[in-house]
N, C-alpha and C positions, 0 to 999 in steps of 0.2 A: 058584661059583655066579654066575649072571648078575646084573649090577649095574643093569640098565636099569630106569628108572622105579621107584626106591624112593620110595614116597609119603611126604612130610613137609611139615608146615606150621610146624614149629619147628626151629631149627637143631640142638638137642640130639638130636631124633629123627633128623635127617638123618645125624649122625655117630656115634650111639651104637653102630652095628654096623659101623663102618668097617673093622674087622679082617676082617670077612667079606664086606663089599660091595666092597672094593677089594683086588684081588689083584694084587701086584706080580710074582708068579711064576706062570707057566703052563707046563705041560709042552709044549705046542705053541703057538707064537705064531701066532694067526690072521691072515690077511691083512686089513689095514685096507681097508674098502670105499671106493671112490672115490664122490663124489657122483653121477657119471654112472651108476654101476652100480645106484644106487637110483632115480634120477630118470628114467633113460633118455635124458638129454641133459645137456650141460655147464651149470652155472649161469651165466646170462648169455646163453643162446641166445635169439634173437629169438622173440617171441610165445609164450614158454613161462613158465608160473607153476606152482609146486608146490601141492599140496593140503597141509593141515596133517598129514594122515596120512603123506604123503611125507617131510615134515620130520621127524616123530617116528620113522618107520621108519629114516631115515638115522641119527639120533642114537642110536637103540637099537642099530643095527648097529655103529657106531663105538665105542660104550660096551662092547660085548661083545668087540670085537677089540683095542682099544688100552688099555694100562695108563695112558695119559696122559689119558684122558677118562672122566669119571664123571658120568652123567646121572641127575638126580633129578626126580620130579614133585612140584611144590609144592602142587598141588590142581586142581580143576576150574574152568574159566572160567565166565563168566556163562551161556554156552550149553552148557556140559558138556564142553568139550574139555580135554585134559590141558595143563597149564601147566608147562613144563619149563625146567630150567637145566642147563647142562653145566659142570662143574668141570674145568679143564684146567691141568695142571702136570706135572712130572716124577713118575714112579711112586712114588718115595720120599715126595714131599710129599703126594701123594693118600692115601698110606697113613697118614699122620699129620696129617690135617686138624684134629682137636681140638687138637693142640699148637699149630699155627700160628694157630688162632682164638684161643687164650689169649694168645699172644704179641701178637697184634693188639689184643686188648682191654687189655692192660697198657700198651702203647704209647699207645693212645688216651687212657686215664685215668691221670694221674700218680699218683693215690691208690692205684693197684694195683701200683705199683713203687716202687723206691727209686732214689736217685741212683747207688748202687753197681751196680745191675742195668740201668740204662738203656742203656749201651753194649753190654752183652751181648745184650739183647733186639734192639737194632738189627742186630747182627751176625748173629743167628739168623733174624730175621723175613723175610717175603716182602713184595713189593709187590703189594698185593691190588688187582685191577682188575675192575670190573664193566662188561660190555658189554651194553647194552640195544638192541634192534633192532626195527624195524618196528612201533613203537607206533601209527603212522599207516599203515593198511593199504594206502592207495593209493600209498604210497612203497615200491614193490614190490621195489626193489633190496635192501632189508632183509631180505626172505625168503631171499635167495640168498647174500648175503655171508657169513653165518654158516657155510654149507657150506664156502666156500673157506678161511676162517680156520681152522676145525676140521680140515679135511683137511690143510692145511700143518703144523699143529702136531702132529697125530696121527702124521704121518710123520716129522717132525723130522729132515729130511735136510740142514739147513744149520746152520752155526755160530750164525747169528742165532736160528733156531728153538730150538736147544738152549739158548741163553742165556735166551731168554724162559721156557722151561720151568723152568729151574733157578733163576730169580730172581723169578718171579711166580706168583701164584695168580689164574687168570682164571675169572670167573663169567660165562658167556656165556648170555644169554637170547635164544634164536633169534627170538622175537617177544613183545613185551609185549601183543599182542592176537591170539591164535590165532584167535579167532572171525572176526576181520577178514580173516585170510589166505584163508579160504574164501569169505566174503562177497564180497570183491573178486575173488578168483580164479574163482569160479563165474560171476560176472557177466561177467568178461572173456572166459572161454572161451565163454560162450553168445552173445557178440556178435561173435566173430571172423568176418571177411568180411561184416559188415554195416556200415551207416553209423555205428552206435553203437560200433564197435570203438575201445577206448582211453578211453571215457568213464568217468566215475565212476558207481558203482552208484546206483540211485534209492532208496537207504535208508542209514541211518547205518551205518558200517562197524565201530562198536562199538555194541552193542545200545542202551545208554543214552546214550553220550556222544559218539560220533563222534570228530571231531578233538579234542575237548576231553579226551580221556582222558590227555593229558599236562598238564592243568591241575588235576590231582586230587592234587598231591604234598604237600599239607598238610591237605586234608580227608579223604583216604582212603576215599572212598565206594565205590570199585569193588574187586571181588575181585582183579583183576590188579594193581592198585597195592599191595594189601595183601600179596600174595605176595611181590613184590619187596622191599617194606619189611620185612615181619616175618621173612622167611627169609634175606635177603641183606644188606640195608642194616643192619638192627639187630644181628645177631650178628657182622657183619664190619666195618662202617663202613669201606669201601674207601677207599684213598688216591686212586684215580683212577676216574672214570666216563666211559666212551666211549659217547655217546648218538647212535646213527646215524639220520639223517633225510634227507629230500629236500626240495627247494624248487622254485620255478618254473624254467622252461626257458630264459628269454630273457636272462639276465645271466650271472653267473659260473658256472663248472662245479662249485665247491665252496666253502663257507664253512667256516673253522676259526677258533676264537678266536685273538687277543683279541676280547672282546665290545665293543660300543659302550657309551658312557655312557647312562644313569646306572648307578651301582653301588648295590646295596642296602647301606645303611650298616652293617649288622650282620654282613656277610661279612668274615671276617678278611683283611686285605690279603695275608697270606702265601699264602692260597688264590687270591686274584686274580692275584698275581704268578706262582705256579706254573702256573695255567691258561694265562696269557699265554705263559710260557716254553715250555711243552709245545706249545701251539698253534703258536708260531712255528718250533719245531724240526721239527714235522710238515710245515709249509708249506715249510721249507727242503729237507727231504729229497724231498718230492714234486716240487718244482720241479727239483731236481737229477736226479730220475729221469725228467724229461721231461714231467711233468703241467703243463698250462696252465690259465688261468682260475681261479686259487686266490685268493679274497678273504679278508682278515682285517680285524679292527676294522670290521665292516660288518653291517648288516641286524638283528642280534640284540643285545639288551641283557642286563644282569646284574641284573635287578630282583626279580622276584616269586619267592618260594619255592614258589609253585604249579608252577613249572617247574625251579627251582634247588635241589631238595632236597639234592643232594650238597654244593653249596657252603655250605649251611647245616649240613652234617654232616660236615665235615673232608675232603671229597673234591674234588679239582680236577675240574671238569666240562667235558669236551670235547664240545661239540655240533658234529657235522658235518652240513652240509646240502648234498647233492649235487644237481645239476640233474636234473630229471625228464624223462621222455619221455611218450608216451601210454600209461601203464602199461607193458606190455612190448612196445609197438609204437614203432618208431623214429620220430623226427621229423627234419626237415631245417631247419636254422636258418642262413640266409645271414648272413655277418658284418655286413652293413649293417643287418640287422634286430635285432642285439643291442641291448639297452637298458641301463638303469641299475639298480643295486641301491642301497640306502641306503648312501651313503658311498663310491661309486665309479662309474665309467662302464665298462661291459664292453668298450668299443672303445678305451679309453685306458689305457696303462700308468701305474701310480702306486705309491706306497710300499707300500700295502696291497693292491695288485693288479698285481704286477710283471710278470706274463707273461700276455699276452692270448691267449685262445682264438681260433683263425682262423675259427670257424664251420664249418658242414657237418652231417654226419649225426651223430645222438646217439641211442643206443639203450640197451637194458637191459644189454648187455655193458659199455658205457662206464660206466654207473652203478656196476656191481659192481666194475669195475676201480678206480675212483676210491675207493670205499668201502673196499675191501681195502687199497689203497695207504695210505690215511690211517690205518686201524686198525693196519696193520703198522708204520708209522712210529711210532705211539704206543707199541706194545708193545716195539719195539726200545729206544726211549729210556727207557722205564720199567724195562727189565731192566738196561740199562747203568748207570743211576744209582740203582739200588735203594737203596743206602746213603743217598744224599742225600734221596731221597724219605722214608725212614723217619725220618731225623733231623729233617726238616721236620715230619713228622706227630707226632713226640713233642713238638716245640716247640709245635705247635698246642694240644695238650692242656694244656701248662703255661700258655699265654697265656689259655686259656679260663677258669682259675681265678685269674688275676692280679688283684690289688686295683686296679690302675690301668686295667683293661679295655682292653688295647691292640688288641682286635679292633674297636673302633668309635671314630668321632669325635664321636658324640653323647652326651648325658647318659645315664647308666645308673642306674636306680633300684636300690636294694638288693634289692627284691622286688616282686612283684605280689600283692595281696590280693584274694581272690575270696570274698565273703561266702557262707555256706551257704544263707542265706535269699534265694531268688530267686523272681521271679514265674513263671518257666518252668523247673521242675526238670529237665525233659528237655533243655533247652538248656544248663543247668549241667552236666548229666551228659555231654553231647556235648562241651563245652569240655574237661572233664577227660580224657575218653577220647582226644580229638584231641591234646592235649598229651602224654599218656603215650605215645600211639602214635608220636609224633615223638621219643621218647627224653628227654622233659622230666620231671624229677622233681618231684612235687607233695608238699607236706607238710601235715599238720595244724597248726593254729595253737595256741600256748599264750599266753594262755587260749584255750579252744575257741570255735568259732563261725565260723571262716573256713579257707580253704585258702590256702596260701602257696606262691608260685613264686619261689625265689631266683634271682638272675642269676648268682651264683657257683656254677656247676655246669657240667659238660662241654658241655651244649647250652643254656646260659642265653642265649646270643646269639640262638638260634633262637626261644626263648620270647619274648624281647623283640621280635623282628621280627613275631610274630604278634599280640602283645598291645597293642603301641603303635599310635598313629595315624600314617600315613605322610604325609610331606611331600615330594611328588614335585617335583623341580626344574623351573623354568619354562624349558624348552629351546626354542630357536627354530632353524629351518633356517638362518637368517642374521639379523643384527641388524635388527629391525623386521619380520621376515618371519613366515610361518605357524608354528604350533607344530610341534616335531619329534616326530612320532607315536612313542609307545612301541610296543614290539613287541606287548605284550599290555596288560593293565590296570595301574592305578597304586596300587590299594588292596587290602589283605588283612587288615584289622583284625577278628580273630575276635570280640571283645566286641560290636562294632557289628553284624556279620553275624549272630551267634547270638542277640543280645539279652540279654547277661549283664552285670551290674555288676562291673567290675574296676578296681581302683585301683592306681596306681603309687606306691610309697613310697620316699622317699629315705632317711629315717631310721626304722628299724623300731620300732614300738611293741609288736610281738608277737614271741615266740620261735618258732623252728622246732621242731615236734614230730615225731611219727612220720612215716615216708614213707607216703603213701597207697598202699594196695594197688591193683593194676590194677582199674579200674572197667570195667563192661560197657558196650558200646555200648547207647545208649538204645533202648527199645521205644516208638516213637511211637504216640500215640492221639488221635484227633479224635472227641469224642463226636457221635454222629449220623452219622458217615461211616466210621470205621474198622470193619472187619469186614464186616457185612451193611448196606450203606447204603440208606437209604430214598430217596435221590436217585439219579436216572439220569443219569450223567455221561458225556459224550463228549470225547475229546481228539483235535483234528484233527491228522493226520499227512500232510505234503505229500510228494510224490515228489521235490520239490526239497528234499532232506532238511535239517531244521532240528535243530541240537544243542539248542536250547532245548526243542524238543518231547521229545527223549530225556530231558533233565534233568526235565522235567515228569513223565514216566512214572516216573522213579526216585523222585521225591518222593511220588507217589501210592502206588507199591508199598511204600516204606519206611513210609508211614503206613497201610498195609493198606486203602486206599480203592479199592473196585472202580470200574472205568471201561471204556468201549468206545472202541477206536481207530476213527476214521472217516477215510475218504479222499475224494478229489474226487468220485468217483462217488456215494458215499453222501450227500454234501451236495447235489449236483445233483439227486438223486432226490426230494428234498423229503419232506414228511410228517414233519419232524423233531420237532415238538412231541409227536407221538404216542409218540415213542421216548425222548426226553430231557428232562430238566428244566434242564440246564446244558451248554453247549458251550464249550470253551476253545480259543482261538487262541493258541498260543505265539508267541513273538517271531519275526517274519518280516517282510520288506519287503511293502508293498502290491502291488508289481508281481509278486513271486513268489506271493503268495497268489492274485491274480487270474489270472495266466497260467500258473503252474507251469512244467513242463518244455516244451521245444519240440523242434525238430530237434536232433540226429538220433535222439532217443529214439522208441521204438515208440508208435504212436497210443494204445495203451491206458494209457500213462503221462503223456500230454500234456494240456495245457489248463487246469490249475489249477482253482480253485473256479468260474471263469467267471461269466457273467451268470445262468445258471439257479441256480447255488449261491448267488449274492448274494441272489437273490429268495428262495430257500428260507430263508436265515438271517434275512432281515428278517421273513418270515412266522413263523418260529420265535419270534422275540422278541415280535412283535405278539400272538401267541397265548398269551403268559405265560411264555416261556422266559428264561433268563439267559444272555447271551453275555459271556464274560470274555476280554478282549484284552490281551495282554501286550506292553509296550514298543512296537516299531514296528507290531505288529499293530493297535494302537490307532488308527493313522492309517487303516488299512483300514476299521476299524469306523466311524470318524467319516464316511468318504466313503460307505460302503455304506448306513448307516442314516440318513444325513442329519442327524447329531446337531448340536445347537446348541453345538458346541465347536470351537475351532481350536488348532492346534499353533503356538504363538508362535515356536518355533524353526525352523519350516519356511523354508528358504532362507537362514538366517543363516550368514554366512561363519565359518570356523574361527578367523580372526583376531579376530572379535568375541565368539565363544563356543566354548568347547572343554571337553569333559569326557569322557575316554576310559576310563571305568571307575573311578568314585570313589563315595564315600559322602557323602550330603547330609542335613542336618538338615531335618525337616519338622514342621509343627504339625499336630496331630490334632484333628478334630472329634469329641470324646468322646461327643457326643450322637447321632452317626450310627450306625445299627445295624451297618454294616460294619466299624466300628472297635471294636466292643464287646470283642473278645478280643485286641486288640493291646496287648501287655504290655511291650514293650521299654523299658528304663529310659531309653535315649537314642533316641527315635524317629528312624530313619534309613532311607533307601532307597538301593538300588544303582542308580546312574545310569551308563548306558553308551550313548552315541549315542541317547539317549532323547528322546521328545517331552515337551513341557510345555504345559499346557492353559489356555486362556482360555475361560470359559463365557460364551456370548452370550445365553442366556435361562435365568435363574435359576429359572424356574417348571418347567423340564423337566430340569434337571440340577443336581447339587450336588457340592461338593468334599468328599471324605472326608479327604484329606491336602493340605496347602497349604504352600508354601515361605514363609519368614518375609517380612515386609513390607519389611524393610530389612536391609542387611549381606550378608555372605558365608555361604552355607549349607554350605560345604565343611567336612566333619569329618575326611576322610582321603582322600588321593590328590592329584588335580590338577584345578583349575578355573580357567578363564579367562572373564571376563565374567559373573560370578555374579548381578550386579544384574538381569540379564534374567529371572532366575527369581523375583525378589521379588514376592510376593503371588499368584503364579500356582499353579494346581492341579497336584499330582503324581498324584492319583487321583480319578477322577470317576464318579459314579453317575448314569446318564442313564435316564430312563423313556422307553420306546417302546411304545405301545399298552398291553397288559396285562403287558409284561415289562420287563426292564432290560438295559442294556448297561453293563458295568463296565470303565472304561479305566484301566489301570496304566501310568503314564509311567515305568516301571522294570521290572526283572525280579524279581518277588516270590519266585521260586524259583531265583535266580541260582546256577547250577552246583551246585544242591542244598546250598548253604552258608548261604543267607539265612533261617535258622530264624525270625528276628525278624519277617519279613513274611509267612511262610507263613499265619498266622491271617487275613490279609486275603483269601486265597483261600477259606479254609474258610467264612468268614462270608458271602461273596457267594454261595456255593453253597447254604448252609443257609437263607438268608432265605426 
């Protein structure tokens, strides 16, 4: 029978019928189709991008023709497309996947094996490799590289290919964002031979998250994240993950680990070392094969589990970032115009950039060639050293349970205690669900009344990373110089983000009880808003697409709160008070809000809110409406509405103040109506390049949240110059005519993670 697209959301279902879904013997061996026979062109051809249907058609055809490829559908994406994975190995291995999955689990957890069986399991096991591609859909080489890798392995006409098939099990995800394949591809095809050719689409390329879909690897909000975690990571816990990305065009041609400092302190150094060794082996081979412009120990760090899920779950993570073109349209970059990446100069050879790229034409074919070269180098090394990888993998399991905690240099509590009585039961449920979803075991306490998370468990280090407060190192570009910018944010403390009381305990006073059964994801409810709301709410959506806007929609949808999306033309048309009670401006710079898109986009998408829109918003508030402005959008609201408020951080140098994604303590005016439902046990806000307010007329504006009068407000992450916040406002309620403008000097719905500050949105709308 045909094996294509066997639907499964749990691994057990994927493999229960393996005897019938994987056929090692066929009476007639079909001809393996080439990518060009399905696409009509070779992967990497200039100005050609596939549709998602072409991607799935190709993998269905290869699945049918080759005993080395088995394709499964894990579910439907956010917009309803099939999310697929291709298992690739030799036919005998594919016919016995449940056996190899069990071996993998026994190697991962030493409690499932004995000392006597350890060597035998290593001898029998396979090196399991997860390849994830094109999570960011403007990184279009990732749509095409999987075609080439799959074709080469399905044909297996070289000793290297046969070694890979015999020693590894590859789980290849052709795209982590199938919806984006079509969002970007459709836009690209529609703009060919126009001035807009090669531009990004005027909408998020993931319906809710855009580029942030690879920041979801501990919150698990998106369907696509869950498919990969639930059906691939959790049942298999791969030894290696190859995460295929693209970066800017004007420096190196590809980045390969080692990563830059800092290291997340809970990642086992064995994994850091194995990632470094594998990355350098890949760079060595690619350089020997004639590839130039390869950067290591550059640009990207090894900090947040939002991106480093595999390093927190026993897998070496190889992030590759290949230089981009203008989507599938080539660019020409003269050597003298090459710039610098973090940690190297693209015009100068150095130890971590030994072979300089000479400049010139760079197109989609070059991108695919570099991505295939890097992936192939990884697979060859993983196959050749299969035994060493499995030996290291088994050791990692033993280190995770060791009493001396060799996986970290920081103090390790015996357990974390989570009282069952919390002011926000939904936030507590989300915390438990999130931990369990990341393979963390949670226990009942004895005596009853709490949940316990011991650190002595296979993924206790991951639990610690999420439950403790982060202390990001104070790194400078040079002594006395500006701060060394982290790749992403510096804090990820779930108790602060969710608003849940959690205590670290060095010496336990309670005993571990029964393991908590899997909890359901919470069903959120906001009285007066969820379901059929009496409030008419609009969320502004710019054509200069804002990820914060997408996250805002996700939070409203998760809470079942009806809203209307409005664009520039809707704002400019005026008459807003007759239609809406509240309008939300998600985080976006004042310039983007005012001006929006410009050349070379079509006239229908250009212009932003403009002067007419600003006047309409001011009339809306004066007539009794409520305008909510998140983070940088607050500065736009201050200017547009003429509010008696100023941003005290405007123009401050980063050597005097710096906070690139951290959690800060705030004092709450409990008498203010907008703070009535704010229940977090530790009042905290998410601060990321945010404004901070000084009120210049107390008769017209009041502070809902304020930073402490003295001392450092940092709770988790990194902060320089914290005294500049002392006594200043973090959230302001300003009266304008008959209405209000609410300024949030933070992101109250940050990446859909900050449950603690969601009530500050609802109270402003409901007033």
